[in-house]
N, C-alpha and C positions, 0 to 999 in steps of 0.2 A: 628262757624255757629250754626244754630238751627234746630231742627226737625220741621216738618210741623205739624200744628194743626189737630185735628180729623176732618175728612170729607174733607180734602184737596186733597186727591187722590181718583180717581174714575175710573170706567170702566177698570178693569184689564182684559187684553186679552192675545193673543199670547200664548207662551209656558206656562206661569204661570197662565193663565186664568182658565183652568180646575182645576189646583191644588188649586187655591184660592177658587174657587166655591165649590169644594169638601170639603174644610176645613170648610166653612160656613154652607153648607147644610148637611154634613154627619159627619165630625169629631166632631164638637162642640155638636150637639144634641145626637149622640150615646154615647159620653163621659158623658154627663149629665145623660143618662140612667144608667150608671154604678155608678156614684158618688152619685146619689140620691137614689139608690136602697139599702135598709138596708141589703139585703142578699148578696150584692156584695161589693160595695165600702164603704158603711156605712159613707161616709164623711159628707153628709147632716145630717144623723141621729146623728152623734157625736155632732153636734151643737144643735140639738133638745134636746138631753140628757143634754148637758151643760146648755141650757136655761131653763131646768125644764119642758119642754113640755111632755116628756115621761121618764119613768124609763129605766135604762139600763146601760151598761158599755161601755167604750171607746173601739173601734175596729180599728185595723190597726196601721201603724207605727206612730211615734210621729210627723212626718212632713206632715201627711195627710191634716191638715188644710191648709198648704201652697199649696198643690196640688189643693185643692178646690178653693183657691183664684186665682191661675193661670188659672183654667178653667173659673172662673168668669170674669177674664180679657179678655180671648178669646171670651167668650160669649157676653160681652159688645161690643167689637169691631164688632163681627158678627151682633149683633142687630142693630148697627149703620148703617150697610149696608143693611140688609134685612128687618128690622122693623118687623120681624116675631113675631106675638102675643104670640105664645106658648113659644118661647124662652124668650120674655120679661117677661112672667109670672114666669118662672123659675128663672130669674135674681132677680125679686122682692122677691120671696120666699127666695132665698139665702141671699139677703141683710137684709131682716127682721130678719131671725134667727141668723145671725152673730151679728147684733147690739144688739139683746136681750141676746145673750150668753155672750157678753163682760161685764167684771166687770166695775164698775163705775170709777175705777182708770185707765182704759184703757187696763189692762192686759187681754189677751185672748189666751189660749192654751187649747184646749178642754180636753186633758187628765187630766190636773191639775184642770181646772174649774169643771170637773165632780167629781174628788176626793174631792175637797173642798166642793162642794154642798152635797155630800153624806156622808162624814165622818169628814168634817172640817179640813182635812189635808192641810197644807200649804207647798207645796214642789216646789214652782216656782223657776226655775233656779238652782235647786239642782244638776241636771245632765247636764253637758255642752253639751252632745250629744242628748238632748231632742229637740233641734232645735226651741226653742221658738222665738229667735230673727229672725231666718230665716222665720218662719211663719208670724211674725209681719211685717217684711219687705215686704213680698208679699201682705199682707193686705193693707199697705200704697200705694203700687204701683197700686193695683186694685182699691183702692178708688180714686186715682188721675185720672186713665183712665175712671172710671165710671162717674166721675164728668165732664170730658171733653166731653164725648160722650152724656150724658143724661142731664147735667145741675144740677142733683140732688146732694145735699150735704150729704146725709145720710151715704153712705159708706165712703166718704171723711172724714166726722167727726169721724167715727170709726177709720180711719187711723191716724187722728190727736190725738185722745185720746191715741192710742197705742204709738205714738211718744212721747207724753207728759209723759207717763209711763216710757219710756226709759230715758227721760231727768231727771226725779226724781232719777232714778238709778245712772245716771252719777254724780249727786250731792251727793247722800247718800250712795250708795253701788257700788263704782267703782270696787271692787273686783269681784262682781257677774257679772256685765255687761261686764267686760274685758274678763273673761274666757268663756263667753257664745257666743262669736262671731263665731259660727260654720256655715259655708256656709253663709256668712254675707250679705244677701240680704237687711238687714235693712240700710246699708250704702247708697245703691241706693234709698231705700224707703224714707229716710228722705230728701235727696236732691230733689227727685220728689215733696215732700210736699213743700219744699222751692220754687220750680219753680211754683207750682200750686197756693200756697197761697200768695207768696211774703213775707212771714214772715222770716226775717233774723235769727230768733232763731233756725230754723231748719238747716240752713247752719252751724251755730255755733255748733249745736248738732252733725252734721256730723264730723266736725273737732275735736270736743271733743272725739267722739268715736274712731277716729283714734289715737289721742294722748294717750288715755287710753290703747289702744291695745299695745302701745310701752312698757308699764310697766309690761305686763304679759308674763311669759315664759312658753311655752307649748312644742309643737313638730312640726316636719315638716309636719305631716299629715294635720295639720290645718294652716300651714304657720305662726306659732307664736313661733318657736324655737328661731328665731332671730327677733329683732325689725324690723319693716317694712323698715325703711330707711337704714338698713344695709344689706338687701337681695340683692344678686347678681345673683341668679339662681332660676328658677321656679321649685318647688319641691312639693311633696305630692299630696293629693287628688285634681284632676284636676278641678272638679266642684267648690270646695271651693276656689281654687286659682283664677279661672277666675271670680268668683263672687266678691272676694276681690278686685282684680285689677280693675274690672269694677267700683266698688264703689269708689275706690281711684281716678279713672279717672273722675268720676262725681265731686268729690271735686276739682280736678285740674281745671276742666272746669269753676267752679264758683269762685275759689280763685286765679287762675293764679300761683299756686305754682310751680316755675320752677324746683326746686330740685326734687319734686315728679314726675313731668313730665319726667325728664331725667331718673329717676329710672324706671318708667313704660316703657319708650322706650327701655331701656336695657333689662328688664325682658321679654317684648313682643318679642324682637329679639331672646333672648335665647330660648324661647318656639318655635317660628315659624321656626327658622333656624336649630334647632337640635332635636326637640321633638314632632313634629306633623306629623301625617301621610299624605300621598299624598291627601287623601280624605278630609282633614281638621279635622279628628278625633283627639281628645285630651285625654290624660291619657291612655297610652298604656298598663300599667301594671295592672294585677289583684291584685297582692300583691308584695311588695318590701320593701326595707329598706333604710333609709336616715338618715344622709348623707352617701352616697354610699362610701364604703372603709374607714369609720371612724376607727381609731386605737382603740378607747375605746368603748366597748360594751354599756356603760352607755349613750353614746351620740346618739345612734341609735334609731330612731323612726320607728315602723312598719307603713307602708303606704299602702293604698289600693286605687284602681281606680286612679292610680297615674301617674304623670310625672316621668319617670325614669331618668337614666343618659343620656347624649347626645347620640343620634343615636341609642338608645335602642328601636327599633320599631318592635316588633314581629308582625306576621301576623295572624296566627291561633288563638293565645291566646290573641290577642289585645282586650283590654276592651273598650276604646273609648265610654264611656257612652254618650248617646244622649244629656243629660243636659250639659256635658262638652263642646261639640261643640257649643251649644246655648250660654253657658257662654262666649265662645270666641267671638261669634258675639256681645254680649253685651259689652265686653271689647273693641273689635276692633272698634265698632261703636262710642264709646265715644272717643277713640284715634283719629278717623277720624274727629269728630266734633272739637276737640281741635287743631289738627295739619294741617288738609287739605291735608294730604299725602295719595296719591292713593294706597299705599301698603296695607293700612288697608281695603280699599274697595275691593281690589283684594282678600284678604283672606276671607272676608265676602262672596264674590261671590263664591269662591271655596267651602265653607261650605254649602251655600244654595243649590248649584247644586249637591252636592255629599253626604256629611255626613248627612245633615238635611233631604233632600228629600228621602234619603235611609232609614231613621229611621221610616218612615211610609209606610204602604203597599199601593198598587194601589187601594185597597178597601177603603182607607181613614179612616180605623177604627181598624187597627192592627199595632203593634209598636215593634220596637227593643229597648231594653235597652242598649245592647252592639252592636258595629258596627265593626266587624273584617274585615280584608282585605283578609282573606282566610278561606275557610271551607273545611276540609278534611274528608274522610270516615274512619270508623273503628278505632276511637280513643281508645287507651288502658287505658285512664284515663277520669274521668268525668270533663267536663267544669263546672265552677261555675254556679250555678243556678241564673244567673243574672236577677234581676227584681223580683224574688220571695224570696229574702232574708228576707223580712219582715214577712214571715210565720214562726210560731214557733210550732212545729219543721220545719226546712227547709226540703222540700220534696226531695226525692231521685231524682237523675238526670233522665231525660226522657229516654225512651228506645232508642230513636234515638239521635245520637250526632249532628244531623243537626239542626242548629239554624233556627227557623222560627219565624216570628213576632207573637205576641200574642195580643188578644183584651183586656185582663185584666192581669195586673201585680200587685202583692200585694204591691210591691214597685213602686207606680204609679207616681213618680215625673216626669218622662220623657214625657209621653203622653200629659199632659196639657201644659208643656213647649213647646212641638212641636206645639200644637194647637195655642197657643198665638203667637208664632214666625211666623207661616205661615199666621195667620190672620192679623198680623201687618206688614208682609213682604213688602207691597207696600210703607210703610213709610221709608224703608231703601233705596229707590231709589232716593230720593231728599232731599235737605236741602237748607236753605237760610242763607246768611250772609250779611254784610254791602254792599249794592248795588250789591249783587252777588247771582246768582242761581247756585246750584250744581246739576249735574246729576251723581249719584254714581253707579246706577245699571240700566241695560237695560231691561225695563219692559214696555210692551205695555199698556199704561195707559194715563190718563189725570190728570193734577195737577193744582190746583188754588194756586197761590203764591202771597204774599203781600210783597213788599219792600217799603222803604220810598219814593222811586221815583214813585211808582204806582203799579197797579195790573197787573199780568202776568198770562197767561195760557200756559202750556206746554203740547203739545199733542205728545206723543211718539208712533210711529208705528214701530213694529218690531216683528219678530218671533224668535229673539235671544234666545238661542244659536243654533237653527236649522240652521240659517244662521247668517252671521255677518253684516247684513244690518240694520242700525238704522236711522230712519228719525224723526226729531224733528221739529215741527212747533210751532212758538212763536206767541201768541196772545196778543195784547195790544190795548187799546182804542185810544191812541194817541202816537206819537213817544216818546220813553222813554229810557233814558240812563241806562245801567246796564251791568254787566259782567256775561257771561255764562261760566261755567267751566264743561267740559264733560270728564269723566274718559277715559283714554287711557290705557287699561289693560297692566300691566307690562309683561305679557307673549306674547302679540300680536306682530307680525312681520309687521312693516310698515303699521299700520292703517292709513287710509286717512280721514281727517276731512275737511269739506267744509262748508262755509256759502254762500248761494245763488250762489253756483257754484264756489266760490273763495276759494282756499286752505288756511287753517289755519296752521300757522307755529309755533305759540307760545305754547310751552309745559312747564308746571311748575308742579313739584311734581306729575307727572302722570296724569295731566289734560290738555286737550286742552283749551286754554283761548281765548274767543271771547269778546272783549270789544268794545261796539258800542252803538249807539242810535238805538233802535229796532223799527221796523215798523211792523204793523200787517201782519202776513203771512210770515215773514222771515223764511227761511227753512235751517236747519242744517242737514247735512248728515254725518254719520260716517260709514265707511266700514272697517270691521276687517277681515282679512284673517283667515279662520277656518281650517288651515292645521292640520292634525293629527301629533302629536309629539310623538316620542319614548323617554321616560325618563329613566335614570338610577339613582342610588342612591350613596350617599357618601360611601367611602370605609370602614368607621367604622360602617355602618349600616349592620351588619353581615348577617341578614336574607334576605337582598336584594342584596347580592353579585351576580354578573353575571346574573341579572334579568332585565327585561324591563317592563315598563307599558305604555299603550297607552292613550293619552289624546287629546281630540279634543276641542279646545277652553277651557272653564273652566270645561268640563265634563270628568271625569275619567271613563275608561271602564274596564270591567272585563270579564272573561271567566267562563261560567257555564257549568258543565258537561252535562246539558240538551241539549246543542248545540254541543256535540261531538258525533262522530260515536260510535256505540255499541262496547264495549270492550276497548275504549280509556279512559284514565284517565288523569287528569289535570297535575299531576307531570311529565308526559312523554312528555308534549307539549313543543316544542321549537319554538321560533320566530326568524327568520333571520333578521339581521340588514337591509337588503335591501328589505324586504317584503313590498309590497305596499298595504295599506289598501284601500278598495273600500267601499263606502257608500251604504247601502241597507236598506230595511224596517225592522223595529223591528219585532220580532216574535209575539208580542201581541200589542193590541191597547192601549199602555201606554202613548205615546206622539208622536209628530211629529219628534223627534230626530232620527237620523239614527243609525242603527247598523253598525258595521265595519266587513267586510269580508276580510280575507287575507289568503295567503298560508303559512302553517307552516309545521313543521316536528314532527313526533311522534317517540320518542326514544324507543328502546327496553325496555321491562318491566324488573324491578329488580327481583331477585329471591324472591318469596313470603316469607314473614316472616323473612327474613334475615336482621340483622342490617347492615352488610357489605357483599358485594358480588363482585366478579371479574367483571371488566368492560366488558360489552357485546361488541362483535366485529361486530354484525350485523349493517348495515347502517340504520339510521333513515328513516322512510317512509313518503311520503308526506301526508298532511292532510289539509283539508279546515277548517278554523276557523271562527266562528262568535262571535264577542264580543258585549256585550250590555252595556249601561250606568250602572255604579255601583249603581245608585239610584234605579234601578228596579230589582236588584237581589232578589232571594228568593220569587218571586211572582208566581212561577210555581211549587211549592211543594219542597220537600227536594232535595238538590243537593250539589255537590261540587262547589266551586267557588274560583277564585283567581284573584286579581288585578295584581300582579306581576307574570310574566312568564319567564321561562328560556330563556336565550339569546344564539342563535347559530350564531357564527361569520362566 
């Protein structure tokens, strides 16, 4: 199946309507204010220095160019919806300075371009962690999106020049290009160029880049200790892993390589079934070693922001970089397009409603770099200053150990990734295939679709996941044959799908299948029971032993200390297996989603400061609990928080 073209989805409403509107009206412009400000982000200024407009030095991390391109992609999508003149002016400024800073041979990496302009030093691709190919990949993708939305070729041509630079490296310096595939967004970028231009040379470039990767031996942190086709487990830096496998899935989509598809299916299952948090967070470890348990020290790679061993899922120290969850959306979306298996859409849904939405504040302009599942008070150790590691020297930990979202992070890769994903989120809801329309996500919206058989409109009306009621009206100018496939979530119990009141019984790979000649006004209804489920974890997930998490539909809930009585602390809270959650209003005007109220128990406090103490004999006392969606934690100031709560049988 294929993604929808720019402009095909309109009128986003329901639960996601305010989120999408805040992204366009607040997130994108406030982020521009940071990136264009030479006293803060310096991203735009770096391009001005590289272009020779002003004197100065490069500021920020080496991947700042890529952050600017991701913002530009989000801004382009936003402009396509809002037609905001001021935003359009900023986009034009960005495109102009990018194209002028680019070398004639297509190379563009502002730290190196500035060095070359000022001292004549040629140090391109000298350091494999300078992220040059990562930056160029995001330039290619932004160029394709900009062309699709605006019709302009200016940024697209810059992306083409960048890809042609990589093509010459493949031909002349395979050693350099093979070792420089750090966080390889360029795999996705060159395939997007192929789809946009129709030039088969870019698809050949993508397959050549993967072939060259097989010849380079690195480490698990960058997924190149073993050749790609020999990998059987997901390891190392989670963002780099998810970007790599998303790029490989793009190649599979265009080449039909069955061996690579089977490899990706195996790796995806390894990650999702043993290494991903309940919220969809990826990369649980701050730091680790791989291969875990290797007998020879020389075989071990230091890994960070990493997938660990199976079921190694810490809560308090969970890293779960926002970019890693977004990378998993990129990977899963491509697997969904290739296979049509609803399990990939199920995971995308879980990430969208939890890890992604939780990574941005209710103010639409503050961000999490890490996304833990627990926050505790009085830590005797500093947590890594995630998101500020690009500052040299790295600042001391904040006085408070409570994580709060920040408007500016010197390591600013996550915020523009969040912005572009939320801006483009409506395009994750639908796709088309041969005589087929797919509804992957439940989003109050309208979509214009073109099949060989004719044009269709899909009007989806729903407040999902507030309720589980989805109504889809099909519009056609004349009776037209086609197949409509609507996802039936794997977690849902006995969802009911009807067409004009008649039950649909055909279910394939997680989708209800309606094959018919459609008439204008045909109505499809899907009703999904939204029962609150109490989930427990695998016995090897040590930090989750004898704990329970509450999930309503796709939404994971958590308990914040803000909602506990004075003197109560989260580690003392017990949830009975027979406790009945009751839906109630959220404490703030974040969304129409309900909070969950239930009766719990408050265990006696442990002796203060003691590592071990004798079991208290006092009985637990009743306590009323209010849980909120995980996506909205940390919006009321510093607090303790936990997704997983102790289970009282």
